[in-house]
C-alpha positions as CSV (number, residue, x, y, z in Angstrom):
1,M,109.5,100.4,102.6
2,L,109.9,97.0,100.7
3,I,110.3,98.8,97.4
4,A,113.2,101.0,98.6
5,I,115.1,98.2,100.0
6,W,115.2,96.3,96.9
7,T,115.7,99.6,94.8
8,L,118.6,100.2,97.3
9,T,119.8,96.4,97.1
10,L,119.7,96.5,93.1
11,L,121.2,99.9,92.9
12,G,124.2,98.5,95.4
13,L,124.4,95.2,93.4
14,L,125.0,97.5,90.1
15,L,127.6,99.3,91.8
16,W,129.2,96.4,93.0
17,S,129.2,94.8,89.5
18,L,130.9,98.1,88.3
19,A,133.4,98.0,90.9
20,S,134.2,94.3,90.2
21,W,134.9,94.9,86.5
22,G,137.1,97.7,87.6
23,L,139.1,95.3,89.6
24,H,138.9,92.8,86.6
25,T,140.6,95.5,84.6
26,L,143.3,96.7,87.1
27,L,144.2,93.2,87.8
28,S,144.6,93.0,83.8
29,I,147.3,95.5,83.8
30,D,150.9,94.2,82.6
31,P,152.9,94.1,85.7
32,R,156.3,95.1,84.0
33,W,155.1,98.8,85.1
34,L,156.9,97.8,88.1
35,E,160.7,97.9,86.3
36,D,160.0,101.6,85.6
37,V,159.4,102.0,89.7
38,E,162.6,100.3,90.5
39,K,164.3,102.5,88.2
40,L,162.9,105.5,90.0
41,V,164.4,104.0,93.2
42,H,167.8,105.1,91.9
43,E,166.3,108.9,91.7
44,I,165.1,109.3,94.9
45,P,166.5,112.5,96.4
46,Y,168.4,112.6,99.6
47,A,168.9,108.5,99.3
48,Q,172.3,109.0,101.4
49,T,170.3,110.0,104.6
50,I,167.8,107.3,104.0
51,D,170.8,104.6,103.8
52,R,172.1,106.1,107.2
53,W,168.7,105.4,109.1
54,F,167.6,102.2,107.2
55,P,171.0,100.6,105.7
56,G,170.0,98.0,102.8
57,W,166.6,99.5,101.8
58,R,167.3,100.0,98.1
59,E,168.0,95.7,98.2
60,L,165.0,95.5,100.2
61,L,162.8,97.6,97.8
62,G,164.2,95.5,94.7
63,V,163.4,92.3,96.4
64,L,160.0,93.5,97.3
65,M,159.4,94.9,93.5
66,D,160.1,91.5,92.0
67,L,157.8,89.9,94.8
68,A,155.2,92.2,93.4
69,E,155.6,91.6,89.9
70,L,155.2,87.9,90.7
71,V,152.2,88.2,92.8
72,L,150.7,90.6,90.2
73,S,151.7,88.3,87.4
74,W,149.9,85.7,89.2
75,V,146.9,87.5,90.0
76,G,146.9,89.0,86.5
77,N,146.8,85.8,84.7
78,N,143.7,84.5,87.0
79,A,141.9,87.9,87.0
80,P,138.9,86.7,85.9
81,L,138.4,83.8,88.7
82,V,139.7,86.5,91.3
83,A,136.9,89.2,89.9
84,W,134.1,86.8,90.0
85,I,134.9,85.4,93.4
86,V,135.0,89.0,95.0
87,W,131.5,89.7,92.9
88,G,129.8,86.6,94.3
89,V,130.9,87.5,97.7
90,G,129.8,90.8,97.3
91,A,126.5,89.9,95.6
92,I,125.3,87.4,98.3
93,V,126.2,89.7,101.1
94,L,124.0,92.4,99.4
95,L,121.2,89.8,98.8
96,L,121.4,88.6,102.3
97,G,121.2,92.3,103.3
98,G,117.8,92.9,101.7
99,L,116.4,89.7,102.5
100,L,117.3,90.4,106.3
101,L,115.7,93.9,106.1
102,T,112.8,92.7,104.2
103,L,112.5,90.1,107.1
104,I,112.7,93.1,109.5
105,V,110.4,95.2,107.9
106,C,107.7,92.2,107.5
107,L,108.0,91.1,111.0
108,L,107.8,94.9,112.6
109,R,104.5,96.2,110.4
110,D,101.9,96.3,112.0
111,K,98.9,93.3,111.6
112,P,95.8,94.4,110.6
113,A,93.3,93.4,113.5
114,T,91.0,90.6,112.0
115,R,87.2,90.7,112.8
116,A,85.5,88.0,114.4
117,A,82.5,86.9,112.4
118,A,79.3,87.8,113.8
């Protein structure tokens, strides 16, 4: 049972490391791609209908895109730090889970009866 627990823990740690690498790659993408999205806002079909229900939505969306670009550029500059912090927290949680399961198995395991010396 202990081998299964630690095999799954190490497999989880491997997959978590892969996810952290993917997060770093994703955060490192240049945030200027949002400028292309902002241009697409002007081509949204039924924009006049949306204006009737939510006036000023284009301006709000433009402000949100600028804010998203600012946040993504900050996060992109700090992508290694963010990825390491996320990886570290996840790795600690996985290892603590493996330790907790090991402790539970050890506590619930049947103890062999000790024979009294005759």
